[in-house]
C-alpha positions in Angstrom: -96.5 -45.5 32.5 -95.1 -42.9 34.9 -96.6 -40.2 32.7 -100.0 -41.9 32.8 -99.7 -42.2 36.6 -99.0 -38.5 36.8 -102.0 -37.7 34.7 -104.2 -39.9 36.8 -102.8 -38.3 40.0 -103.5 -34.8 38.7 -107.1 -35.6 37.6 -107.8 -37.3 40.9 -107.6 -34.0 42.8 -110.5 -32.1 41.1 -112.6 -35.3 40.7 -112.2 -36.3 44.3 -112.8 -32.8 45.7 -115.9 -32.4 43.5 -117.4 -35.8 44.6 -116.6 -34.9 48.2 -118.4 -31.6 48.0 -121.4 -33.2 46.3 -121.4 -35.9 49.0 -121.5 -33.1 51.7 -124.5 -31.6 49.8 -126.4 -34.9 49.9 -125.4 -35.4 53.6 -126.8 -31.9 54.4 -130.1 -33.0 53.0 -130.0 -36.3 55.0 -129.2 -34.4 58.2 -132.1 -32.1 57.7 -134.3 -35.1 57.0 -133.5 -36.7 60.3 -132.8 -33.7 62.6 -136.1 -32.1 61.6 -138.0 -35.3 62.3 -139.2 -35.7 58.7 -138.7 -39.5 59.0 -141.2 -39.8 61.8 -144.5 -41.5 61.0 -146.6 -39.1 63.0 -145.4 -36.2 60.7 -147.1 -37.9 57.7 -150.0 -40.0 59.0 -153.6 -39.1 58.4 -156.8 -40.9 59.6 -159.5 -42.0 57.2 -162.0 -40.2 59.3 -160.1 -36.9 58.9 -160.2 -37.3 55.1 -163.8 -38.3 55.1 -164.8 -35.2 57.1 -163.3 -32.8 54.6 -165.7 -30.7 52.6 -165.3 -31.7 49.0 -164.1 -29.1 46.5 -164.9 -29.2 42.9 -161.9 -30.6 41.0 -161.1 -30.5 37.3 -158.6 -33.3 36.4 -156.4 -32.3 33.3 -155.1 -35.1 31.1 -153.2 -34.5 27.9 -153.9 -37.4 25.5 -152.0 -37.6 22.2 -152.0 -41.2 20.8 -153.2 -42.7 24.1 -155.8 -45.1 22.7 -154.0 -48.1 24.2 -154.3 -46.8 27.8 -156.8 -43.9 28.1 -160.0 -45.9 28.4 -158.7 -48.3 31.0 -157.2 -45.4 33.0 -160.5 -43.5 33.0 -162.7 -46.5 33.8 -160.5 -47.7 36.6 -160.1 -44.3 38.3 -163.8 -43.5 37.9 -164.6 -46.7 39.7 -162.0 -46.4 42.4 -161.9 -42.7 43.4 -163.6 -42.1 46.8 -165.2 -38.8 45.8 -168.6 -37.7 44.8 -168.9 -38.0 41.0 -170.6 -34.6 40.8 -167.6 -33.0 42.4 -164.9 -33.9 39.9 -164.6 -33.9 36.1 -161.9 -35.3 33.7 -160.9 -33.1 30.8 -159.0 -35.0 28.1 -156.9 -33.0 25.6 -157.1 -34.7 22.2 -156.2 -33.8 18.6 -158.3 -33.8 15.4 -155.9 -36.2 13.7 -156.0 -38.7 16.6 -159.5 -40.3 16.0 -158.6 -43.5 17.9 -157.9 -41.7 21.2 -161.0 -39.6 20.7 -163.1 -42.7 20.1 -161.9 -44.2 23.4 -162.7 -41.0 25.3 -166.1 -40.9 23.6 -166.8 -44.4 24.8 -166.3 -43.4 28.4 -168.0 -40.0 28.2 -171.2 -41.5 26.9 -171.5 -43.4 30.2 -169.9 -40.8 32.5 -171.1 -37.2 31.9 -168.2 -35.9 34.1 -165.7 -36.9 31.3 -165.1 -34.2 28.8 -163.3 -34.4 25.5 -161.3 -31.3 24.5 -160.3 -31.2 20.8 -157.4 -28.9 20.0 -157.9 -26.5 17.0 -154.8 -28.0 15.2 -153.4 -31.4 14.4 -151.0 -33.1 16.7 -148.5 -33.8 17.9 -147.5 -30.5 19.4 -146.2 -30.3 23.0 -147.7 -31.4 26.3 -147.7 -27.8 27.3 -149.7 -26.8 24.3 -152.2 -29.5 25.0 -152.6 -28.5 28.6 -153.1 -24.9 27.8 -156.0 -25.8 25.6 -157.4 -28.2 28.2 -157.4 -25.2 30.6 -159.4 -23.2 28.1 -161.8 -26.2 27.9 -162.3 -26.0 31.7 -163.0 -22.3 31.4 -165.6 -23.0 28.7 -167.3 -25.7 30.7 -167.5 -23.3 33.7 -169.2 -20.7 31.5 -171.6 -23.3 30.1 -172.5 -24.9 33.4 -172.3 -21.8 35.6 -170.3 -23.7 38.1 -166.7 -22.9 38.9 -164.0 -25.5 39.7 -162.1 -24.9 43.0 -159.0 -27.0 42.1 -157.2 -28.1 39.0 -155.3 -31.4 39.1 -152.8 -32.6 36.6 -152.5 -36.3 35.6 -151.2 -38.4 32.7 -153.0 -41.1 30.7 -151.3 -44.0 32.4 -151.8 -42.9 36.0 -153.2 -45.0 38.8 -154.7 -42.3 41.0 -155.0 -43.1 44.7 -158.7 -43.5 45.7 -158.3 -40.8 48.4 -156.1 -38.3 46.6 -159.0 -36.0 45.8 -159.9 -35.8 49.4 -156.3 -35.0 50.2 -156.5 -32.1 47.7 -159.6 -30.8 49.4 -157.9 -31.0 52.8 -154.8 -29.1 51.7 -156.2 -26.5 49.3 -156.7 -23.5 49.6 -154.5 -23.5 52.7 -151.7 -24.2 50.1 -152.1 -22.9 46.6 -150.0 -25.6 44.9 -149.8 -29.1 46.3 -147.6 -31.9 44.8 -148.4 -35.4 45.9 -145.8 -38.2 45.7 -145.3 -40.2 42.5 -144.0 -43.8 42.7 -143.4 -46.6 40.3 -145.7 -49.5 40.3 -143.9 -52.5 41.6 -141.9 -54.5 39.1 -140.1 -57.8 39.0 -136.6 -57.5 40.4 -135.3 -58.8 37.0 -136.6 -55.6 35.3 -133.4 -53.7 36.1 -134.0 -50.6 33.9 -137.6 -50.0 35.0 -136.7 -50.6 38.6 -134.1 -47.7 38.6 -137.2 -45.5 38.7 -138.3 -47.3 41.9 -135.0 -46.3 43.5 -135.0 -42.7 42.2 -138.5 -41.7 43.0 -138.5 -43.4 46.4 -135.4 -41.5 47.5 -136.5 -38.2 45.8 -140.1 -38.1 47.1 -139.5 -39.6 50.6 -136.4 -37.7 51.4 -135.4 -34.8 49.1 -138.9 -33.2 48.6 -139.9 -33.2 52.3 -136.6 -31.4 53.1 -137.2 -28.9 50.3 -140.6 -28.2 51.9 -139.0 -27.7 55.4 -136.3 -25.4 53.9 -139.0 -23.3 52.1 -137.3 -24.1 48.8 -138.6 -25.0 45.4 -141.3 -27.7 45.1 -141.4 -28.6 41.4 -144.5 -30.1 39.8 -144.0 -33.7 38.7 -146.6 -33.3 36.0 -148.9 -35.8 37.7 -150.5 -35.5 41.2 -150.0 -31.7 40.9 -153.0 -29.8 42.4 -153.5 -26.0 42.0 -155.9 -23.7 43.7 -158.2 -22.3 40.9 -157.7 -18.7 41.8 -153.9 -19.0 42.1 -153.7 -20.8 38.8 -155.9 -18.2 37.1 -153.4 -15.5 38.4 -150.4 -17.4 37.0 -152.3 -17.9 33.6 -153.1 -14.1 33.5 -149.4 -13.3 34.1 -148.4 -15.4 31.1 -151.0 -14.4 28.4 -153.5 -17.2 29.4 -150.7 -19.7 28.7 -149.8 -21.0 32.1 -147.7 -23.8 30.6 -144.7 -22.7 28.5 -144.8 -24.2 25.0 -141.1 -23.5 24.6 -140.2 -25.8 27.5 -139.6 -29.6 27.4 -140.4 -29.7 31.1 -143.5 -27.5 31.4 -144.5 -29.2 34.7 -141.2 -28.3 36.4 -141.5 -24.7 35.1 -145.0 -24.1 36.4 -143.9 -25.2 39.9 -141.2 -22.7 39.7 -143.6 -20.0 38.5 -145.8 -20.6 41.5 -142.8 -20.3 43.9 -141.4 -17.2 42.3 -144.9 -15.6 42.3 -145.0 -16.0 46.1 -147.7 -18.7 46.1 -148.0 -21.1 49.0 -146.6 -24.4 47.9 -146.6 -27.8 49.6 -145.3 -31.3 49.1 -148.0 -33.7 50.5 -146.3 -36.8 51.6 -149.2 -38.4 53.6 -150.0 -41.9 54.6 -152.8 -43.9 56.2 -152.0 -46.8 58.5 -153.7 -50.1 58.9 -152.8 -53.5 60.3 -150.5 -55.7 58.3 -153.2 -58.4 58.3 -157.0 -58.5 58.8 -158.2 -57.5 62.2 -158.7 -60.4 64.6 -157.3 -62.1 67.7 -154.2 -63.1 65.8 -153.4 -59.5 64.7 -152.5 -58.4 68.2 -149.0 -57.0 68.2 -148.7 -56.9 64.4 -147.1 -53.7 63.3 -149.1 -51.3 61.2 -148.6 -51.0 57.5 -148.5 -47.6 55.8 -150.4 -46.7 52.6 -148.9 -43.7 50.8 -151.5 -41.4 49.1 -149.5 -41.3 45.9 -149.9 -41.6 42.2 -148.5 -44.9 40.8 -147.5 -45.6 37.2 -145.1 -47.5 34.9 -141.9 -45.9 33.7 -139.8 -46.9 30.7 -138.4 -50.4 31.1 -135.8 -50.5 28.3 -132.5 -48.7 28.1 -133.0 -46.4 25.2 -136.5 -45.3 26.2 -135.2 -44.5 29.7 -132.2 -42.5 28.2 -134.7 -40.5 26.0 -137.0 -39.7 28.9 -134.1 -38.7 31.2 -132.4 -36.7 28.6 -135.6 -34.6 28.2 -135.7 -34.0 32.0 -132.0 -33.0 32.0 -132.5 -30.8 28.9 -135.6 -29.1 30.2 -134.7 -28.7 33.9 -130.9 -28.2 33.8 -130.4 -26.4 30.5 -133.7 -24.8 29.2 -135.0 -23.5 32.5 -131.5 -22.1 33.4 -131.4 -20.4 30.0 -134.9 -19.0 30.1 -135.3 -18.1 33.8 -131.8 -17.9 35.1 -131.3 -17.7 38.8 -134.2 -16.1 40.7 -135.8 -16.4 44.1 -134.9 -16.6 47.7 -131.8 -18.3 49.0 -133.6 -21.7 49.6 -135.1 -21.5 46.1 -131.6 -20.8 44.6 -130.2 -23.8 46.6 -132.9 -26.0 45.1 -132.2 -24.7 41.6 -128.6 -25.6 42.2 -129.5 -29.1 43.3 -131.6 -29.5 40.1 -129.0 -28.1 37.8 -125.9 -29.7 39.3 -126.6 -32.9 37.3 -124.3 -31.6 34.5 -121.4 -31.3 37.0 -122.0 -34.5 39.0 -122.3 -36.6 35.9 -119.1 -35.2 34.6 -117.5 -36.1 37.9 -119.0 -39.5 37.7 -117.6 -40.1 34.3 -114.2 -39.0 35.5 -114.4 -41.3 38.6 -115.3 -44.3 36.4 -112.4 -43.4 34.1 -109.9 -43.3 37.1 -111.4 -46.6 38.4 -110.9 -48.2 35.0 -107.3 -47.0 34.9 -106.5 -48.4 38.3 -107.9 -51.8 37.3 -106.1 -51.8 34.0 -102.8 -50.6 35.6 -103.0 -53.3 38.2 -103.7 -56.0 35.6 -100.8 -54.9 33.4 -98.4 -54.7 36.4 -99.4 -58.2 37.5 -98.9 -59.5 33.9 -95.4 -58.1 33.4 -94.3 -58.4 37.0 -93.8 -54.7 37.5 -94.6 -53.5 41.0 -97.5 -51.0 41.1 -100.1 -50.0 43.7 -102.7 -47.4 44.3 -100.0 -45.4 46.2 -98.6 -44.3 42.8 -101.9 -42.3 42.2 -102.8 -41.4 45.8 -99.9 -41.9 48.2 -100.7 -43.2 51.7 -101.4 -40.6 54.3 -101.8 -37.8 51.7 -104.8 -35.6 51.9 -105.9 -37.0 48.5 -106.0 -40.5 50.0 -108.0 -39.3 53.0 -110.5 -37.7 50.7 -110.9 -41.0 48.7 -111.6 -42.8 52.0 -114.1 -40.2 53.0 -115.8 -40.4 49.6 -116.0 -44.2 50.0 -117.7 -43.7 53.4 -120.1 -41.2 51.9 -120.9 -43.7 49.1 -121.7 -46.4 51.7 -124.0 -43.9 53.5 -125.6 -43.0 50.2 -126.4 -46.6 49.5 -127.8 -46.9 53.0 -130.2 -44.0 52.5 -131.3 -45.5 49.2 -131.9 -48.8 50.9 -133.9 -47.0 53.6 -136.1 -45.2 51.1 -136.8 -48.2 48.8 -137.4 -50.5 51.8 -140.1 -48.2 53.1 -142.1 -48.7 49.9 -141.1 -52.0 48.3 -139.5 -54.1 51.1 -136.0 -55.5 51.6 -135.8 -57.4 48.3 -136.0 -54.3 46.1 -133.9 -52.4 48.7 -131.1 -54.8 48.3 -131.3 -54.7 44.5 -131.0 -50.9 44.6 -127.3 -51.3 45.4 -126.3 -53.1 42.1 -128.9 -51.0 40.2 -127.0 -47.8 41.2 -124.3 -48.4 38.6 -127.0 -49.0 35.9 -128.8 -45.8 36.9 -125.5 -43.9 36.7 -124.9 -45.3 33.2 -128.3 -44.2 32.1 -127.7 -40.8 33.6 -124.4 -40.4 31.7 -125.9 -41.4 28.4 -128.9 -39.1 29.0 -126.7 -36.1 29.9 -124.5 -36.6 26.8 -127.6 -36.7 24.7 -129.1 -33.6 26.3 -126.0 -31.6 25.9 -125.7 -32.6 22.2 -129.3 -31.6 21.6 -129.0 -28.3 23.4 -125.8 -27.3 21.6 -127.3 -28.3 18.2 -130.3 -26.2 19.0 -128.3 -23.2 20.0 -126.0 -23.4 16.9 -128.4 -24.3 14.2 -131.7 -22.9 15.6 -133.3 -26.2 15.0 -136.3 -26.6 17.4 -135.9 -28.9 20.3 -137.8 -32.1 19.9 -140.2 -33.5 22.5 -140.0 -37.3 22.6 -143.3 -38.6 24.0 -142.9 -41.3 26.5 -144.6 -44.6 25.6 -147.3 -45.3 28.2 -148.6 -48.5 29.7 -151.5 -49.1 32.1 -152.1 -52.2 34.3 -154.6 -54.6 32.9 -158.1 -54.8 34.5 -157.5 -58.3 36.0 -154.3 -57.1 37.8 -156.0 -54.0 39.2 -158.9 -56.1 40.5 -156.6 -58.6 42.2 -155.4 -56.3 44.9 -153.7 -57.5 48.0 -154.9 -56.5 51.5 -157.7 -54.0 52.1 -157.0 -50.7 53.9 -160.0 -51.2 56.1 -163.5 -52.6 55.9 -165.1 -49.6 54.3 -166.2 -49.6 50.6 -164.9 -47.0 48.2 -167.1 -46.4 45.1 -168.3 -49.9 45.3 -164.8 -51.4 45.8 -162.5 -52.0 48.7 -159.5 -49.6 49.1 -156.6 -51.8 48.3 -152.8 -51.5 48.3 -151.2 -51.8 44.9 -149.0 -54.9 44.5 -147.0 -56.3 41.6 -148.9 -55.7 38.4 -147.9 -57.2 35.0 -146.5 -54.8 32.5 -148.5 -54.1 29.3 -146.2 -53.3 26.5 -147.1 -50.5 24.1 -145.6 -49.7 20.6 -143.1 -47.0 20.4 -144.4 -43.7 19.2 -142.8 -41.1 16.9 -141.3 -37.8 18.3 -143.2 -34.6 18.2 -141.9 -31.1 17.5 -142.6 -28.3 20.0 -145.0 -25.7 18.8 -143.3 -22.3 18.5 -146.5 -20.2 18.1 -149.3 -19.4 20.4 -152.1 -21.9 20.3 -154.6 -19.0 20.4 -153.4 -17.7 17.0 -155.1 -20.6 15.2 -158.5 -19.7 13.8 -159.7 -23.3 13.6 -162.8 -24.0 15.8 -162.0 -25.2 19.3 -164.3 -27.9 20.6 -165.3 -29.1 24.0 -167.5 -32.2 24.1 -169.4 -33.3 27.1 -171.1 -36.6 27.7 -174.3 -37.2 25.8 -174.2 -33.7 24.5 -171.5 -34.6 22.0 -172.6 -34.1 18.4 -170.2 -36.5 16.7 
């Protein structure tokens, strides 16, 4: 047992020091968040009048749609009804595949009614990669510009399951072209507290998009694209596309969205994280509303995330593989010091998860050693691993305090969006989130090593999507104000029942240029469609 104690004591040094340094890194972000006043409401609040006064830019909304028949029609119909924007000033472009007739039929059903919905059919069967699909959607936009003689001012990325905020297009028109790339927040739709796996995304995105991303903005660091709610100035996007052979999205990357955000930053483009809110009374105006605090409405994209363990591990392993390993391998370390710092923060997951595994191992050893000692009557205490008053013991105490602070920050972020109930649940969900991250990291490393050794292409596992049902979307809670938006009242999203979708097969990343295929490329538009 003395040998095991010595091993545990020796391992405790690098693990504790690593966790301490990571805690300081997170504390540095927190200090910037508060000392720079990024937590203050006046830094993020807009008025409805300000948004309504903005001149509307023409916006092309890009949506990749491989096997999205279960959600795409509901997504289009809901967002077409709810968007507070002139129909003539925005168009949806849906990237579909010749061998996915069901998704095409759903898009056709909408485009027959709405001429601003366009079906783009790729020249080859699917599935390929999301990047390949988006590259062809971009070409479809160019073709439509040539056909109509009207140029789009802004390109906006969304997914087939997104609930787009009614005022998000107005926000894009407000911020572009002052900024050339704008990322709006992305949050999970509210879930039952019993949905532990799905709710880990509530915690992660709340903290990342309310705290981390605004600090990156303030530090002039890297603002990565989230793949949805990402808006690009048309001229700047065209410049990026030209620099990469008219393929702005890298087909060799599992996280093409993250990479295009990095491309914009490295090209010296003006990037911005648009965390904006509108405020309105917590109840309907009236005599009884006097003194009632205002409620904030975030201009953010909402969606469902995977709600079972394996699906979450698959999705997170793709993020870790693409962001931490692929981008590091392909682009290395480039950019200014703030950009390099943000790259470090994005890539340190490999290290922090290794430290986390070691910490859980030491904790398990302490519990096991204590239990054995109590059983056999042998005296043993934590002092045998970390003697009292040693600097290792002090680091462990400091790490415990940093953990408490970290939990407090997580509570703060989740409470701002979902209230105290979910904020309290974020504490026990932390361990589940750590377990998912450990499993995802292990899977990502295995896939990357296999790819490097065997040359086997990395596989893109498409996320199963779900969209809120129509009844749930119609039964919104409190209106933002009395004004009507596209015939409907602007409403705050509340808890929405989950709509389960069948699991979909993996797709292999395309390794050749999509423009080498000689098959005819199609762009269908409204009633002009020939099929």
